[in-house]
Structure formats: structure tokens, C-alpha cells
PALOLO-78407 format. One line per 8 residues: their letters; for each residue x, y, z of N, C-alpha, C, CB. Coordinates in steps of 0.2 Angstrom, whole numbers, plus 5000, padded with zeros to 4 digits. Glycine has a CB too. Layout:
// residues N
A) X/Y/Z/X/Y/Z/X/Y/Z/X/Y/Z ~ ...
//
This chain:
// residues 315
XXXXXXXX) 4901/4993/5128/4898/4987/5124/4903/4983/5121/4894/4991/5118 ~ 4902/4976/5121/4907/4972/5118/4907/4972/5111/4905/4964/5120 ~ 4914/4972/5108/4914/4972/5101/4912/4966/5098/4922/4974/5099 ~ 4907/4965/5095/4904/4959/5091/4904/4960/5084/4897/4957/5094 ~ 4907/4956/5080/4906/4956/5073/4907/4949/5070/4912/4961/5070 ~ 4902/4947/5067/4902/4940/5065/4905/4940/5058/4894/4937/5064 ~ 4911/4937/5057/4915/4937/5051/4911/4934/5045/4922/4934/5052 ~ 4910/4938/5040/4907/4936/5034/4912/4931/5030/4904/4942/5030
XXXXXXXX) 4909/4926/5026/4913/4922/5022/4919/4920/5025/4915/4926/5015 ~ 4919/4918/5031/4925/4916/5035/4928/4910/5032/4923/4915/5042 ~ 4925/4905/5032/4928/4898/5029/4931/4899/5022/4923/4893/5029 ~ 4927/4903/5018/4929/4904/5011/4935/4908/5010/4923/4907/5007 ~ 4936/4913/5014/4942/4917/5014/4948/4914/5017/4940/4924/5017 ~ 4947/4911/5022/4953/4907/5025/4955/4902/5021/4951/4904/5032 ~ 4951/4898/5018/4953/4893/5013/4956/4896/5007/4946/4889/5011 ~ 4954/4902/5005/4957/4905/4999/4964/4908/5000/4952/4911/4996
XXXXXXXX) 4965/4909/5006/4972/4912/5008/4977/4907/5007/4972/4915/5015 ~ 4976/4900/5007/4980/4895/5007/4986/4896/5012/4983/4894/5000 ~ 4985/4896/5018/4989/4898/5024/4995/4893/5024/4986/4899/5030 ~ 5001/4896/5024/5007/4892/5026/5009/4893/5033/5013/4894/5021 ~ 5010/4888/5037/5011/4888/5044/5016/4893/5046/5013/4881/5047 ~ 5022/4894/5042/5027/4898/5044/5027/4905/5041/5034/4895/5042 ~ 5021/4906/5037/5020/4912/5033/5019/4919/5037/5015/4912/5029 ~ 5019/4924/5034/5017/4931/5037/5011/4934/5033/5023/4936/5036
XXXXXXXX) 5006/4935/5037/4999/4937/5035/4997/4944/5038/4994/4932/5036 ~ 4994/4948/5034/4991/4954/5036/4983/4954/5036/4994/4960/5032 ~ 4980/4956/5041/4973/4957/5041/4972/4965/5041/4969/4954/5047 ~ 4971/4968/5036/4971/4975/5035/4964/4979/5038/4971/4977/5028 ~ 4959/4974/5040/4953/4977/5043/4952/4972/5049/4947/4977/5038 ~ 4956/4973/5054/4956/4968/5060/4949/4967/5063/4961/4971/5065 ~ 4945/4973/5064/4939/4972/5067/4939/4969/5074/4934/4969/5063 ~ 4935/4964/5075/4935/4960/5081/4940/4954/5081/4928/4958/5083
XXXXXXXX) 4943/4953/5076/4948/4948/5075/4946/4941/5073/4952/4947/5082 ~ 4940/4941/5070/4937/4935/5068/4941/4931/5063/4930/4936/5065 ~ 4943/4935/5057/4947/4932/5052/4954/4930/5055/4948/4936/5046 ~ 4957/4935/5059/4964/4934/5061/4964/4928/5066/4966/4941/5065 ~ 4959/4927/5070/4959/4921/5074/4960/4915/5071/4953/4921/5079 ~ 4956/4914/5065/4957/4908/5061/4964/4908/5057/4951/4908/5056 ~ 4967/4913/5056/4973/4913/5053/4978/4911/5058/4975/4920/5050 ~ 4978/4914/5064/4983/4912/5069/4983/4905/5071/4981/4916/5075
XXXXXXXX) 4977/4902/5071/4976/4895/5073/4980/4890/5068/4968/4893/5073 ~ 4981/4893/5062/4984/4889/5057/4992/4890/5056/4981/4890/5050 ~ 4994/4895/5060/5001/4897/5060/5005/4893/5065/5002/4904/5061 ~ 5011/4892/5063/5016/4889/5068/5019/4894/5073/5022/4884/5064 ~ 5024/4892/5077/5027/4897/5081/5031/4902/5077/5031/4894/5086 ~ 5033/4900/5071/5037/4905/5067/5033/4909/5062/5041/4900/5062 ~ 5026/4908/5062/5022/4912/5058/5020/4919/5061/5015/4908/5056 ~ 5018/4923/5057/5016/4930/5060/5010/4933/5057/5022/4935/5059
XXXXXXXX) 5006/4936/5061/5000/4940/5059/5001/4947/5061/4994/4937/5062 ~ 5000/4952/5056/5000/4959/5058/4993/4961/5057/5005/4963/5053 ~ 4990/4964/5062/4983/4966/5061/4982/4974/5061/4978/4963/5067 ~ 4979/4976/5057/4978/4984/5056/4971/4986/5057/4981/4986/5049 ~ 4970/4991/5061/4963/4994/5061/4964/5001/5064/4958/4990/5066 ~ 4959/5005/5061/4960/5012/5063/4955/5014/5069/4958/5017/5058 ~ 4951/5009/5071/4946/5010/5076/4949/5007/5083/4939/5006/5075 ~ 4949/5012/5088/4952/5010/5095/4948/5004/5098/4951/5016/5099
XXXXXXXX) 4941/5004/5097/4937/4999/5100/4939/4992/5097/4929/5000/5099 ~ 4940/4992/5091/4942/4986/5087/4949/4983/5090/4942/4987/5079 ~ 4954/4988/5090/4960/4986/5093/4960/4983/5100/4965/4993/5093 ~ 4956/4986/5104/4955/4983/5111/4952/4976/5111/4951/4988/5115 ~ 4947/4975/5107/4943/4969/5106/4948/4963/5103/4937/4969/5102 ~ 4951/4965/5098/4955/4960/5094/4961/4958/5099/4958/4963/5087 ~ 4964/4963/5102/4970/4962/5107/4968/4956/5112/4972/4968/5110 ~ 4962/4957/5114/4959/4952/5119/4958/4945/5116/4953/4955/5123
XXXXXXXX) 4955/4945/5110/4953/4939/5107/4959/4935/5104/4948/4941/5101 ~ 4964/4939/5102/4970/4935/5100/4975/4934/5105/4973/4939/5094 ~ 4973/4936/5111/4978/4935/5117/4982/4929/5117/4975/4936/5123 ~ 4979/4923/5116/4982/4917/5116/4988/4916/5111/4977/4911/5115 ~ 4988/4920/5106/4993/4920/5100/4998/4926/5101/4989/4919/5093 ~ 4998/4929/5106/5002/4935/5106/5009/4935/5104/5002/4938/5113 ~ 5012/4929/5105/5019/4929/5102/5020/4930/5095/5022/4922/5104 ~ 5014/4928/5091/5015/4928/5084/5011/4934/5081/5013/4922/5081
XXXXXXXX) 5008/4938/5085/5003/4944/5083/5006/4951/5084/4996/4943/5086 ~ 5005/4955/5079/5007/4962/5080/5001/4966/5078/5014/4964/5077 ~ 4998/4970/5083/4992/4974/5081/4994/4982/5081/4987/4973/5086 ~ 4992/4985/5075/4994/4992/5074/4987/4996/5073/4998/4992/5068 ~ 4987/5002/5076/4981/5006/5074/4983/5011/5069/4980/5010/5081 ~ 4980/5009/5063/4982/5013/5057/4976/5012/5052/4989/5012/5054 ~ 4977/5015/5046/4973/5013/5040/4976/5009/5036/4970/5020/5037 ~ 4973/5004/5033/4977/4999/5029/4980/5002/5023/4972/4994/5026
XXXXXXXX) 4978/5008/5021/4982/5012/5016/4989/5013/5017/4978/5018/5014 ~ 4991/5013/5024/4998/5014/5026/5002/5007/5027/4998/5018/5033 ~ 4999/5002/5024/5002/4995/5025/5009/4995/5024/4998/4990/5021 ~ 5012/4998/5018/5019/4997/5016/5023/5001/5022/5020/5001/5009 ~ 5021/5007/5024/5025/5010/5029/5025/5007/5035/5023/5017/5030 ~ 5019/5004/5037/5019/5001/5044/5023/4994/5044/5011/4999/5046 ~ 5022/4990/5039/5026/4984/5038/5034/4986/5038/5024/4980/5032 ~ 5036/4991/5035/5043/4994/5034/5046/4995/5041/5043/5000/5030
XXXXXXXX) 5041/4998/5045/5044/4999/5052/5045/4993/5056/5038/5003/5056 ~ 5042/4987/5054/5043/4981/5057/5049/4977/5054/5037/4977/5057 ~ 5052/4980/5048/5057/4977/5044/5054/4971/5040/5062/4974/5049 ~ 5047/4972/5038/5044/4967/5034/5044/4970/5027/5037/4965/5037 ~ 5046/4966/5022/5046/4969/5015/5041/4965/5011/5053/4969/5012 ~ 5039/4959/5013/5035/4955/5009/5031/4950/5014/5039/4951/5004 ~ 5025/4948/5011/5020/4944/5015/5018/4938/5011/5015/4948/5018 ~ 5014/4934/5014/5012/4928/5011/5004/4929/5009/5013/4922/5015
XXXXXXXX) 5001/4933/5013/4994/4934/5012/4991/4941/5015/4990/4928/5014 ~ 4986/4943/5012/4983/4949/5015/4975/4948/5014/4985/4956/5011 ~ 4972/4950/5020/4964/4950/5019/4961/4956/5021/4962/4944/5024 ~ 4956/4958/5017/4952/4964/5019/4945/4963/5019/4953/4970/5013 ~ 4942/4964/5025/4934/4963/5026/4932/4971/5026/4933/4959/5032 ~ 4929/4973/5021/4928/4980/5020/4921/4982/5023/4928/4983/5013 ~ 4919/4988/5023/4913/4991/5026/4913/4992/5033/4907/4985/5024 ~ 4907/4992/5036/4906/4994/5043/4905/4988/5047/4901/5000/5044
XXXXXXXX) 4908/4988/5053/4907/4982/5058/4900/4982/5061/4913/4981/5063 ~ 4898/4976/5063/4892/4975/5067/4892/4980/5073/4890/4968/5069 ~ 4898/4980/5076/4899/4984/5082/4898/4991/5081/4906/4983/5085 ~ 4901/4994/5076/4900/5001/5074/4893/5003/5072/4905/5003/5068 ~ 4889/4998/5069/4882/4999/5068/4878/4999/5074/4880/4994/5063 ~ 4880/4994/5079/4876/4993/5084/4877/4998/5090/4877/4986/5087 ~ 4883/5001/5090/4884/5006/5096/4882/5013/5093/4892/5006/5097 ~ 4876/5015/5096/4872/5020/5093/4877/5027/5093/4866/5022/5097
XXXXXXXX) 4881/5028/5098/4884/5034/5099/4889/5035/5093/4888/5034/5105 ~ 4891/5030/5089/4895/5031/5084/4892/5035/5078/4898/5024/5082 ~ 4886/5035/5078/4882/5039/5073/4881/5035/5066/4885/5045/5072 ~ 4883/5029/5066/4882/5025/5059/4875/5023/5058/4886/5019/5059 ~ 4871/5023/5064/4864/5020/5064/4859/5025/5062/4863/5017/5071 ~ 4854/5022/5058/4848/5026/5057/4842/5023/5061/4846/5026/5049 ~ 4844/5019/5066/4838/5017/5070/4837/5021/5077/4840/5009/5072 ~ 4842/5025/5078/4841/5029/5084/4843/5036/5083/4846/5026/5090
XXXXXXXX) 4841/5041/5087/4843/5048/5086/4849/5050/5090/4837/5052/5088 ~ 4854/5050/5087/4861/5052/5090/4865/5057/5086/4865/5045/5091 ~ 4870/5060/5089/4874/5065/5085/4877/5062/5078/4880/5068/5089 ~ 4877/5066/5073/4879/5064/5066/4887/5063/5067/4877/5068/5061 ~ 4890/5057/5067/4897/5056/5068/4899/5052/5062/4898/5052/5074 ~ 4899/5045/5062/4901/5040/5057/4909/5040/5056/4898/5042/5051 ~ 4913/5042/5060/4920/5042/5059/4922/5035/5061/4924/5047/5064 ~ 4926/5031/5057/4929/5025/5058/4935/5026/5063/4931/5021/5052
XXXXXXXX) 4938/5031/5062/4944/5033/5066/4942/5039/5070/4951/5034/5061 ~ 4941/5039/5076/4939/5044/5080/4944/5050/5082/4936/5042/5087 ~ 4950/5049/5079/4955/5054/5079/4954/5059/5074/4963/5051/5079 ~ 4950/5057/5069/4949/5062/5063/4944/5067/5066/4945/5058/5057 ~ 4945/5073/5064/4941/5079/5067/4934/5080/5063/4945/5085/5067 ~ 4934/5079/5056/4928/5080/5052/4923/5074/5054/4930/5080/5045 ~ 4917/5076/5054/4912/5071/5055/4906/5071/5050/4909/5072/5062 ~ 4901/5067/5050/4896/5067/5046/4892/5073/5046/4891/5061/5047
XXXXXXXX) 4892/5076/5052/4888/5083/5053/4891/5088/5048/4889/5085/5060 ~ 4898/5088/5047/4901/5093/5043/4899/5092/5036/4909/5092/5044 ~ 4899/5086/5033/4897/5084/5027/4889/5087/5025/4897/5077/5025 ~ 4885/5085/5030/4878/5086/5029/4877/5094/5029/4874/5083/5035 ~ 4880/5098/5033/4879/5105/5034/4883/5109/5030/4880/5107/5041 ~ 4889/5107/5027/4894/5111/5023/4894/5109/5016/4900/5110/5026 ~ 4892/5103/5014/4893/5102/5006/4888/5106/5003/4892/5094/5005 ~ 4889/5108/4997/4884/5111/4992/4879/5106/4990/4888/5114/4986
XXXXXXXX) 4873/5108/4988/4868/5104/4985/4871/5099/4980/4862/5108/4983 ~ 4875/5102/4975/4878/5098/4970/4882/5092/4973/4882/5102/4965 ~ 4886/5094/4978/4891/5089/4981/4887/5083/4984/4896/5092/4986 ~ 4882/5085/4988/4877/5081/4991/4874/5076/4986/4872/5084/4996 ~ 4871/5079/4981/4868/5075/4976/4873/5070/4973/4866/5080/4970 ~ 4879/5072/4972/4884/5068/4969/4886/5062/4973/4891/5071/4967 ~ 4887/5063/4980/4889/5057/4984/4883/5053/4985/4891/5060/4991 ~ 4877/5055/4986/4871/5051/4987/4869/5047/4981/4865/5055/4989
XXXXXXXX) 4870/5050/4975/4869/5046/4969/4874/5041/4968/4869/5051/4963 ~ 4881/5043/4968/4886/5038/4967/4888/5033/4972/4893/5042/4966 ~ 4888/5035/4978/4889/5031/4984/4883/5027/4987/4893/5034/4989 ~ 4878/5031/4987/4872/5028/4989/4867/5024/4984/4867/5033/4993 ~ 4869/5026/4978/4865/5024/4972/4857/5024/4973/4867/5016/4971 ~ 4856/5030/4976/4848/5032/4977/4845/5036/4972/4848/5035/4984 ~ 4840/5033/4969/4837/5037/4963/4834/5043/4965/4832/5032/4960 ~ 4833/5044/4972/4830/5051/4974/4835/5056/4977/4825/5050/4980
XXXXXXXX) 4842/5054/4974/4847/5058/4977/4846/5066/4976/4854/5056/4973 ~ 4844/5068/4970/4843/5075/4969/4838/5078/4974/4841/5076/4962 ~ 4833/5075/4975/4827/5077/4980/4830/5077/4987/4821/5073/4979 ~ 4834/5072/4989/4836/5072/4996/4841/5077/4997/4840/5065/4997 ~ 4846/5079/4992/4851/5084/4993/4847/5091/4993/4855/5084/4986 ~ 4842/5092/4989/4838/5098/4990/4835/5099/4996/4833/5099/4984 ~ 4832/5094/4999/4828/5094/5005/4833/5095/5011/4825/5087/5007 ~ 4839/5092/5011/4844/5094/5016/4846/5101/5016/4851/5089/5015
XXXXXXXX) 4848/5104/5010/4850/5111/5009/4844/5115/5012/4852/5112/5002 ~ 4838/5114/5010/4833/5118/5012/4832/5118/5020/4826/5116/5009 ~ 4832/5112/5023/4831/5111/5030/4837/5114/5034/4831/5103/5032 ~ 4843/5114/5032/4848/5117/5036/4848/5125/5035/4855/5114/5033 ~ 4844/5128/5031/4844/5135/5031/4840/5137/5037/4840/5137/5024 ~ 4836/5133/5040/4832/5135/5046/4837/5134/5052/4826/5130/5046 ~ 4840/5128/5052/4845/5126/5057/4849/5121/5055/4841/5125/5064 ~ 4855/5120/5058/4860/5115/5056/4857/5108/5058/4867/5116/5060
XXXXXXXX) 4858/5103/5054/4856/5096/5056/4861/5093/5060/4855/5092/5049 ~ 4859/5091/5066/4864/5089/5071/4864/5082/5073/4863/5093/5078 ~ 4858/5079/5072/4857/5072/5074/4855/5067/5068/4853/5071/5080 ~ 4856/5061/5069/4853/5056/5064/4846/5056/5063/4855/5049/5066 ~ 4842/5058/5069/4835/5058/5068/4833/5064/5064/4832/5059/5075 ~ 4836/5070/5065/4834/5076/5061/4836/5074/5053/4839/5082/5063 ~ 4841/5071/5052/4843/5069/5045/4838/5064/5042/4850/5066/5044 ~ 4836/5059/5046/4831/5054/5044/4824/5058/5042/4830/5049/5049
XXXXXXXX) 4822/5062/5046/4816/5066/5045/4816/5069/5038/4815/5071/5051 ~ 4822/5073/5037/4822/5076/5031/4822/5071/5025/4829/5080/5031 ~ 4826/5066/5025/4826/5061/5020/4819/5058/5018/4831/5055/5022 ~ 4816/5056/5024/4809/5053/5023/4805/5058/5019/4806/5052/5030 ~ 4805/5065/5020/4801/5070/5017/4803/5070/5010/4802/5077/5020 ~ 4809/5068/5008/4811/5069/5001/4809/5062/4996/4819/5069/5000 ~ 4807/5057/5000/4805/5051/4996/4798/5050/4996/4809/5045/4999 ~ 4795/5048/4990/4787/5047/4990/4785/5042/4995/4785/5046/4983
XXXXXXXX) 4779/5043/4998/4776/5039/5003/4776/5031/5001/4770/5041/5005 ~ 4773/5031/4994/4772/5024/4992/4779/5020/4991/4769/5024/4985 ~ 4785/5024/4990/4791/5021/4989/4794/5019/4996/4796/5026/4986 ~ 4792/5023/5001/4795/5022/5008/4791/5015/5011/4793/5028/5012 ~ 4785/5014/5008/4781/5008/5011/4784/5002/5009/4774/5009/5009 ~ 4788/5001/5004/4792/4995/5002/4799/4996/5003/4790/4993/4995 ~ 4803/4990/5002/4810/4991/5002/4813/4992/5009/4813/4996/4998 ~ 4819/4994/5010/4822/4994/5017/4821/5001/5019/4830/4993/5016
XXXXXXXX) 4825/5003/5025/4824/5010/5028/4826/5015/5023/4829/5010/5034 ~ 4822/5020/5023/4823/5026/5018/4830/5029/5018/4817/5031/5018 ~ 4833/5029/5024/4839/5033/5025/4845/5029/5024/4839/5036/5032 ~ 4844/5022/5023/4850/5018/5022/4855/5020/5017/4847/5011/5021 ~ 4853/5021/5011/4857/5023/5006/4861/5030/5007/4853/5023/4999 ~ 4857/5035/5009/4860/5041/5011/4866/5040/5016/4855/5046/5013 ~ 4864/5037/5022/4869/5036/5027/4875/5032/5024/4866/5032/5033 ~ 4874/5027/5020/4880/5024/5017/4884/5028/5013/4877/5018/5013
XXXXXXXX) 4881/5033/5009/4885/5037/5005/4889/5042/5009/4880/5041/5001 ~ 4886/5045/5015/4889/5050/5019/4895/5046/5022/4885/5053/5024 ~ 4894/5040/5025/4900/5036/5028/4905/5035/5023/4897/5029/5031 ~ 4904/5033/5017/4909/5031/5012/4913/5038/5011/4906/5028/5006 ~ 4910/5043/5010/4913/5050/5008/4917/5052/5014/4908/5055/5007 ~ 4915/5052/5020/4918/5054/5026/4925/5050/5027/4914/5054/5032 ~ 4924/5044/5027/4930/5039/5028/4934/5038/5022/4928/5033/5031 ~ 4933/5041/5016/4936/5040/5010/4937/5033/5008/4943/5044/5011
XXXXXXXX) 4932/5029/5009/4933/5022/5009/4935/5019/5002/4926/5018/5011 ~ 4932/5022/4996/4933/5020/4990/4940/5022/4987/4928/5022/4985 ~ 4942/5028/4989/4948/5031/4987/4954/5027/4990/4949/5039/4990 ~ 4953/5026/4997/4958/5022/5000/4959/5015/4997/4956/5021/5008 ~ 4953/5012/4995/4954/5005/4992/4957/5005/4985/4946/5002/4991 ~ 4955/5010/4981/4958/5011/4975/4965/5012/4975/4954/5017/4971 ~ 4968/5016/4980/4975/5018/4980/4979/5013/4983/4975/5024/4983 ~ 4976/5008/4987/4980/5003/4991/4981/4996/4988/4977/5002/4998
XXXXXXXX) 4976/4994/4984/4976/4987/4981/4983/4985/4978/4970/4986/4977 ~ 4985/4989/4974/4991/4987/4970/4997/4987/4975/4993/4992/4964 ~ 4998/4991/4979/5003/4991/4985/5003/4984/4988/5002/4997/4990 ~ 4997/4982/4990/4996/4976/4993/4998/4970/4989/4989/4975/4996 ~ 4996/4970/4983/4999/4965/4978/5006/4965/4977/4995/4966/4971 ~ 5009/4971/4977/5016/4971/4976/5020/4968/4982/5019/4978/4975 ~ 5017/4968/4988/5020/4966/4994/5020/4958/4995/5016/4968/5000 ~ 5016/4955/4991/5015/4948/4991/5021/4944/4988/5009/4945/4987
XXXXXXXX) 5023/4939/4992/5028/4934/4989/5025/4930/4984/5030/4929/4995 ~ 5029/4926/4980/5026/4922/4975/5021/4917/4977/5032/4918/4971 ~ 5016/4916/4974/5010/4912/4976/5006/4915/4982/5013/4905/4978 ~ 5008/4921/4985/5005/4924/4990/4998/4926/4987/5009/4930/4993 ~ 4993/4927/4992/4986/4929/4990/4983/4935/4994/4982/4923/4990 ~ 4979/4938/4990/4975/4944/4993/4968/4942/4993/4977/4951/4990 ~ 4964/4942/4998/4957/4941/4998/4953/4947/5000/4955/4935/5003 ~ 4949/4949/4996/4945/4955/4998/4937/4954/4998/4946/4961/4993
XXXXXXXX) 4934/4956/5004/4927/4955/5005/4924/4962/5004/4925/4951/5011 ~ 4919/4963/4999/4916/4969/4998/4908/4968/5000/4917/4972/4991 ~ 4905/4974/5001/4898/4974/5003/4894/4979/4999/4897/4976/5010 ~ 4897/4982/4994/4895/4987/4990/4897/4986/4983/4896/4994/4993 ~ 4892/4988/4978/4894/4987/4971/4900/4991/4969/4888/4988/4966 ~ 4901/4997/4971/4906/5001/4969/4913/4998/4972/4905/5008/4972 ~ 4913/4996/4978/4919/4993/4981/4921/4986/4976/4918/4990/4988 ~ 4916/4982/4975/4917/4976/4971/4920/4978/4964/4910/4972/4970
XXXXXXXX) 4917/4983/4961/4920/4985/4954/4927/4987/4955/4915/4991/4952 ~ 4929/4991/4960/4936/4993/4961/4940/4987/4961/4937/4998/4967 ~ 4938/4982/4965/4942/4976/4966/4943/4972/4960/4940/4972/4972 ~ 4937/4971/4957/4937/4967/4951/4942/4970/4945/4930/4967/4948 ~ 4941/4977/4944/4945/4980/4939/4952/4980/4941/4942/4987/4938 ~ 4954/4981/4947/4961/4982/4949/4964/4975/4948/4962/4984/4956 ~ 4961/4970/4950/4963/4963/4950/4964/4961/4942/4959/4958/4953 ~ 4960/4963/4938/4960/4962/4931/4966/4965/4928/4953/4964/4928
XXXXXXXX) 4967/4972/4930/4973/4976/4927/4979/4973/4930/4972/4983/4930 ~ 4980/4970/4936/4986/4968/4938/4988/4961/4935/4986/4966/4946 ~ 4982/4957/4933/4983/4951/4929/4986/4953/4922/4977/4947/4929 ~ 4983/4958/4919/4985/4960/4912/4985/4967/4911/4979/4957/4907 ~ 4991/4970/4913/4992/4977/4912/4994/4980/4905/4997/4979/4917 ~ 4995/4975/4901/4997/4977/4894/4993/4982/4891/4998/4971/4889 ~ 4996/4988/4888/4992/4993/4885/4993/4993/4877/4994/5000/4888 ~ 4996/4988/4875/4998/4988/4867/4991/4986/4864/5003/4982/4866
XXXXXXXX) 4990/4989/4858/4984/4987/4854/4984/4980/4853/4985/4991/4847 ~ 4978/4977/4852/4977/4970/4852/4980/4966/4846/4969/4968/4852 ~ 4981/4970/4840/4984/4967/4834/4991/4968/4834/4981/4971/4828 ~ 4995/4970/4840/5002/4970/4840/5004/4963/4841/5005/4974/4846 ~ 5009/4960/4837/5012/4953/4837/5015/4952/4844/5016/4952/4832 ~ 5019/4957/4847/5022/4956/4853/5021/4962/4857/5030/4955/4852 ~ 5021/4962/4864/5021/4967/4869/5027/4972/4868/5019/4965/4876 ~ 5025/4978/4868/5031/4983/4868/5030/4988/4873/5031/4987/4861
XXXXXXXX) 5025/4988/4877/5024/4993/4883/5028/4991/4889/5016/4993/4884 ~ 5030/4985/4889/5034/4983/4895/5030/4981/4901/5039/4988/4896 ~ 5024/4982/4901/5020/4981/4908/5019/4973/4909/5013/4985/4908 ~ 5021/4971/4914/5021/4964/4916/5015/4962/4921/5028/4961/4918 ~ 5012/4956/4919/5007/4953/4924/5010/4952/4931/5004/4947/4921 ~ 5006/4954/4936/5008/4953/4943/5005/4946/4946/5006/4959/4947 ~ 5001/4943/4942/4999/4937/4944/4992/4935/4941/4997/4937/4952 ~ 4988/4931/4944/4981/4929/4941/4976/4930/4946/4982/4922/4939
XXXXXXXX) 4970/4931/4943/4964/4932/4947/4961/4925/4948/4958/4936/4943 ~ 4960/4923/4954/4958/4916/4956/4950/4916/4955/4960/4914/4963 ~ 4947/4921/4957/4939/4921/4957/4937/4924/4950/4937/4924/4963 ~ 4936/4921/4945/4933/4924/4939/4926/4927/4941/4932/4918/4933 ~ 4922/4923/4945/4916/4926/4948/4917/4927/4955/4910/4922/4946 ~ 4914/4932/4958/4915/4932/4966/4912/4926/4969/4913/4939/4968 ~ 4915/4925/4975/4912/4920/4980/4907/4923/4984/4918/4916/4984 ~ 4901/4921/4984/4896/4924/4988/4894/4919/4994/4889/4925/4984
XXXXXXXX) 4890/4922/4999/4888/4917/5005/4884/4912/5003/4885/4922/5010 ~ 4884/4906/5007/4880/4901/5006/4873/4903/5009/4882/4894/5010 ~ 4868/4899/5007/4861/4900/5010/4861/4899/5017/4856/4894/5007 ~ 4865/4895/5020/4865/4894/5027/4868/4900/5031/4869/4888/5029 ~ 4873/4903/5028/4876/4909/5031/4871/4915/5030/4883/4911/5027 ~ 4868/4916/5025/4863/4921/5024/4857/4920/5029/4860/4921/5017 ~ 4856/4914/5031/4850/4913/5036/4853/4915/5043/4848/4905/5036 ~ 4859/4913/5044/4862/4915/5051/4864/4922/5052/4868/4910/5052
XXXXXXXX) 4866/4925/5046/4869/4932/5047/4866/4936/5041/4877/4932/5047 ~ 4861/4940/5043/4858/4944/5038/4863/4950/5035/4852/4948/5040 ~ 4868/4951/5039/4873/4957/5036/4877/4954/5031/4877/4959/5042 ~ 4877/4947/5030/4881/4944/5024/4878/4945/5017/4882/4937/5026 ~ 4872/4948/5017/4868/4948/5011/4872/4950/5005/4862/4952/5012 ~ 4875/4956/5005/4878/4959/4999/4885/4957/4998/4877/4966/4999 ~ 4888/4953/5002/4895/4952/5002/4898/4948/4996/4897/4948/5009 ~ 4904/4950/4994/4907/4946/4989/4914/4945/4990/4906/4949/4982
XXXXXXXX) 4917/4940/4989/4924/4938/4990/4928/4938/4983/4925/4932/4994 ~ 4933/4941/4982/4937/4941/4976/4945/4939/4979/4937/4947/4972 ~ 4948/4935/4975/4955/4933/4977/4960/4934/4971/4954/4925/4979 ~ 4966/4936/4973/4971/4937/4967/4977/4933/4970/4972/4944/4966 ~ 4981/4930/4966/4987/4926/4967/4993/4929/4964/4987/4919/4966 ~ 4998/4931/4968/5004/4934/4965/5008/4929/4961/5008/4937/4971 ~ 5011/4931/4956/5016/4926/4952/5021/4931/4950/5012/4923/4945 ~ 5027/4930/4953/5033/4934/4952/5037/4931/4946/5037/4934/4958
XXX) 5037/4934/4941/5040/4932/4934/5048/4932/4935/5038/4936/4928 ~ 5051/4927/4933/5058/4927/4933/5061/4931/4927/5061/4920/4933 ~ 5066/4935/4929/5069/4939/4923/5073/4934/4919/5074/4945/4926
//
């Protein structure tokens, strides 16, 4: 299956990066290369793009898509949380911009065998990096009822989390849950009929929660953002596109902290904690898709773009 992924907030994020033709840029979630292609188009022969993705199918698709720019592109199979080390191997200590387009790609959702989908009955997988041994099946069958409740409540934000967790634990006493279809059947039984009749697919929130837990998506984001800001040159920018309120909150809070990390009480006349600002938040409110984009791409619906600009203070 061809790796298809319509890049969300494409024009807005490229514009926000303020690309310098001779600059060095990192796409930490390369996917099909949609954002990277637009960055490369704006680079001179001296410019460089480093694309990072943990998905082998994405690497293959992006390599082909960016073929015409191969002299200025380096593609790495890794997780963006390893950005500092991967750039270090290339002798790169600073960059002019970073872009992250979080969440799951259209390709991963549409290729049923990957197990992200709740539209077909396939083995429970959901790994973004198929070199990883643990799958969604392990979470569904091995987590305690309390752990399942916690992730469905926190990552899925589902008000029936407690009931869904209980139903999963009861069902797996009879036999292990092996497929998406089996899990969907259990989830449906845990949600009242009148609730299932309205709103989206009843399994959507639980599947999202299991995917986020399995791939450590929030933890990776939380632990990587400051590293990426530290890598930026003066006036360099990081653009992050999120699809989930928890992701967005992490980005908003981390950007806000990097802008004003001072821990001194507000009534102190001068700062004594010594923590200095790393730059400024460009987007006081997140940038959201236009009505036209929402019409053309339903998967853009919950997306938000936040931008931070590095300001290196002179000693």
C-alpha cells in the first residue's frame, strides 16, 4: 500500500518556520515527507534537511518523495527523542528549525494490518516502530484493571473508562483478546446503547489511549521539547502540530516554561534563581485549520499548531 498522508496545517507550519535557504532543518516526524518536501523546495544547495521517523514504511515513502533533493537530505530511522544523539553523529550541534507533526499518519490508520484501525478485524498491534516487541495485545491482556482504567481515562478521556476496563478484564478471563474486532465487541458492551447511537465510533477513544501508552507518545514529547529548543540557533523556530488535548497541553506548558522559567516569588525585585528565558512563544493561541482545510481533510479536525522562537541571550 502506498504511504499516503495529507500534511495538516502545511502552509501555516512552513510559513511559521521562516526558512532560511542555507539553513539546517529537522523534521522529527517525517511520515510521507509532506512537510519536508516543502522545506526542501525552499532550501539552497547549501541547506540541509534531516528527516527522522521510526516507521520503516514512512522512511521508504519519504526517501522516494524527497529523491529530487537527495543532496541536501539525510533520512534517519529513529525516534525524535534521540534527536541530539542522531544529529551529533552527523556533526551537527545546532539547527535553524524543527517541525513535529504528532499523532498517527493516514497510512498507519488505513493499513489495517498495523492494528491502529477500529474499522476492520485484525491482530492488536499499534506499534509505530515495528522493531519494538511489545504490542497493543500485551497492554490489553496484561495490564491490571486499574492500569487500563487510568490510561483510558487519561489518554482516551473516555467517561466510560472504568466500565470499559472492567469489561476488558472480565472478557480476557474467558480467553485472551487477540484482535481489534474482539476488543471492539467488548468496548461496545461497556457503553450504553443510547450513547453509542450518537457521536463517533465507540472504540475510538480506547484505541487512542492504548496507542499513546504503547508508543509512549506523551512521555517522549514531554522529555524531548526542551532538547529541541536547546538545539535551535538564535531566531530558530520549532513548530509542533498536535491532535490531542494532552499533547497540546504539554507543548503549551513547555513553551511557556522555556519563555519564562524564573521560579522566584513574584514580589522579588530581581531574579535570583538564575534561570534564563530561552526565547518567546510566537503563538499565544494555537493556529488551527481553515474551514477549507477541514472540508478537504477531515483528519485535520483536532489539529493545533504552536510555535516557539529561540532567543539566545548574550552574556
